[in-house]
C-alpha positions in Angstrom: 54.0 87.1 228.5 51.9 88.5 225.3 48.1 87.8 225.8 48.2 83.7 225.5 44.9 84.4 223.5 46.2 85.9 220.8 49.8 83.6 219.0 50.5 86.4 216.0 51.2 88.4 218.4 54.8 86.7 219.1 55.2 85.9 215.2 55.7 87.4 212.0 52.1 86.7 210.1 53.2 85.5 206.3 51.5 88.1 203.9 48.6 87.7 202.6 48.4 85.3 199.8 46.0 86.6 197.9 46.8 90.8 198.9 47.4 93.0 195.3 49.4 95.2 197.5 52.8 96.0 196.6 55.2 95.6 199.6 58.6 94.4 199.2 59.0 91.2 198.4 60.1 89.1 201.7 58.8 91.3 204.2 57.4 89.6 207.0 55.6 92.3 209.4 54.7 91.1 212.9 51.2 92.5 212.9 48.7 93.1 216.3 45.6 90.8 217.0 42.8 91.9 218.4 42.3 92.4 222.0 40.5 89.1 223.5 37.9 90.5 226.1 39.5 91.9 228.8 37.9 88.6 231.4 39.3 86.0 229.7 42.7 88.0 229.0 42.6 87.7 232.7 42.0 84.7 233.8 44.4 83.2 231.1 47.0 85.7 232.0 46.6 84.1 235.6 46.8 80.7 234.3 49.6 81.1 232.1 52.0 82.7 235.2 51.3 79.6 237.2 52.4 77.9 234.5 55.3 79.7 234.7 56.5 79.3 237.9 55.2 75.3 238.2 57.6 74.8 235.6 60.2 76.8 237.4 60.1 74.7 240.6 60.1 72.1 238.5 63.3 72.7 237.7 64.5 73.3 240.3 64.1 70.5 241.5 65.0 68.8 238.7 62.3 66.7 237.6 60.5 66.4 234.4 57.0 66.7 234.1 53.7 65.9 232.2 51.0 67.2 230.5 48.5 65.9 233.1 50.2 68.0 235.7 49.8 70.9 234.0 45.7 70.5 232.7 46.2 70.6 236.0 48.5 73.8 237.2 45.9 75.2 234.7 42.8 73.7 236.2 39.7 73.0 233.9 38.0 76.1 233.4 40.7 76.9 231.3 41.8 73.9 229.3 40.4 74.6 226.5 43.5 77.0 226.1 46.1 74.8 227.0 47.6 74.1 224.0 48.1 78.3 223.7 48.7 78.7 227.7 51.7 76.1 226.8 53.5 77.3 224.0 53.2 80.9 225.2 54.7 79.6 228.5 57.0 77.7 226.6 57.7 81.3 224.7 58.1 82.9 228.6 60.8 80.6 229.5 63.0 80.7 226.4 63.3 84.6 226.5 63.4 84.8 229.4 64.9 82.5 231.0 66.4 80.4 228.2 65.6 76.9 228.8 63.1 74.6 226.1 60.0 72.7 227.2 61.1 70.1 225.3 59.4 67.2 225.0 60.9 63.3 226.1 58.5 60.9 225.3 55.6 62.0 223.4 53.6 58.6 224.0 52.6 60.3 227.7 53.6 63.8 227.4 56.3 64.2 228.9 58.4 67.1 229.1 62.2 68.7 230.4 63.3 72.3 230.8 66.4 72.1 228.9 68.8 75.6 228.5 68.5 77.2 223.9 71.1 76.8 222.0 73.7 74.1 223.7 75.0 75.8 226.0 75.9 73.8 229.3 75.6 76.8 231.7 72.0 77.8 233.4 73.2 81.1 235.0 72.4 79.8 238.2 74.2 81.8 241.2 72.2 80.5 244.1 72.1 77.0 243.4 68.1 75.7 244.8 67.3 78.8 245.3 67.9 80.6 242.2 66.5 80.8 238.9 67.9 79.5 235.2 69.4 83.3 234.1 70.5 81.9 230.6 68.2 83.7 228.7 70.6 87.2 229.8 73.6 85.2 228.2 71.5 84.4 224.9 71.0 88.4 225.0 74.0 89.0 225.2 75.8 86.7 222.9 73.3 87.8 220.5 74.1 91.6 221.1 77.9 91.0 220.9 77.1 88.7 217.5 74.6 91.7 215.8 78.0 94.6 216.7 80.1 92.7 214.7 81.4 90.4 217.4 82.8 93.3 219.3 79.4 95.2 221.5 80.5 98.3 222.7 79.4 98.2 226.5 77.7 100.9 226.3 75.7 100.1 223.6 75.1 96.5 225.7 73.1 98.5 228.3 71.6 100.4 226.6 70.5 97.2 224.7 69.5 95.0 228.3 68.0 98.5 229.7 65.6 98.4 227.0 64.4 95.2 229.5 64.8 96.9 232.9 68.2 95.1 233.0 70.9 98.4 234.3 73.8 98.4 236.2 74.6 98.9 239.7 70.7 97.5 239.9 69.2 94.6 241.3 67.3 92.2 239.1 64.7 91.0 240.2 65.5 87.3 238.3 68.7 88.4 237.2 70.2 90.2 240.2 72.9 92.3 239.8 73.8 92.1 236.8 77.4 93.7 236.0 78.8 91.2 238.6 77.5 88.4 235.9 78.3 90.5 233.4 81.8 91.1 233.9 82.8 88.3 236.2 80.7 85.5 237.0 80.4 84.6 232.6 84.1 85.7 232.4 85.3 82.9 234.4 82.9 80.7 233.3 84.4 81.3 230.1 81.0 82.8 227.7 82.6 86.8 227.8 85.6 88.5 227.5 85.4 91.9 228.5 88.1 93.3 227.5 89.4 97.8 226.5 89.3 98.7 223.6 92.9 99.1 222.2 93.8 102.1 222.3 91.4 102.9 223.5 91.8 106.7 225.3 89.6 107.8 228.2 89.6 104.0 228.3 86.1 101.9 226.8 85.5 98.5 226.7 84.0 96.4 224.7 81.8 92.4 224.8 83.0 89.6 223.0 82.4 86.0 223.0 84.2 83.7 224.9 85.7 80.2 224.2 82.8 77.8 225.9 80.7 79.9 224.0 82.1 79.3 220.6 82.7 75.6 221.7 79.2 75.2 222.8 77.0 77.3 220.0 77.1 78.9 216.4 76.9 82.5 214.6 74.7 80.7 213.0 72.4 78.9 216.1 72.5 82.0 217.0 70.7 83.7 214.7 68.6 81.8 213.7 67.4 81.5 217.1 67.2 85.7 216.5 65.1 84.8 214.1 62.7 83.5 216.2 62.5 85.3 218.9 62.4 88.7 216.7 59.3 89.2 216.9 58.5 88.4 220.1 57.9 90.6 223.1 60.6 89.9 225.9 60.3 93.1 227.8 56.5 92.1 228.3 57.5 88.8 229.1 60.8 89.4 231.6 57.1 91.1 233.4 55.4 88.1 234.0 57.9 86.3 235.2 59.4 88.6 237.2 55.4 88.2 239.3 56.1 84.2 239.4 59.3 84.2 240.9 57.6 87.1 243.3 54.7 84.4 243.4 57.5 81.6 244.0 60.2 83.5 246.7 56.8 83.5 248.8 56.1 80.7 249.1 58.9 79.2 249.6 
């Protein structure tokens, strides 16, 4: 995930109100923050990975968690940075695993994890041993939407390749992605995978399935894409892969 000491790296900064720049009205560029000191950055990155791993464990056991429990994971040496670490961990859970960290009881600061965008399927293919794969499903649905509701298969794999996800290549989080995209999510009703009408040689494309239309909407998807457009899903993926490996080794 982006450095937890640099929240601006994952959000579009607002234009300087006092600036006399002639930038086009309405633009909101993403600005790179100053890098924190290496020692502090490494410490907080480690705490962030620990918290992501802990949240995955809580999701597996279907248990809520509390701020007190998360503070124990972070440790006394980083408690001052807890709000920032929690924010970045929440972003990782959202971008990579498709899970929102939601506060359910403000009185005791308890939280649960739920799939984003109102989806009801978490993509866990192997029960308690798996991890949520909704994040990849959301990416696919977003690619389809941005290609006018019909995403050519080659465009989909090109986009996923930026994240290090390739057809026929096992991924530590998502498993074999071709199986997910062309079979599992088709059977679940989230995706349609069909031959492009009239194509010769045959070409294939992805469309939203009936379950995607029933559980979310194009407007919700567009709003979600706008929220994360300045995020760094590739680096989030790298840190989350580390958390998954640590969890598997612990198990």
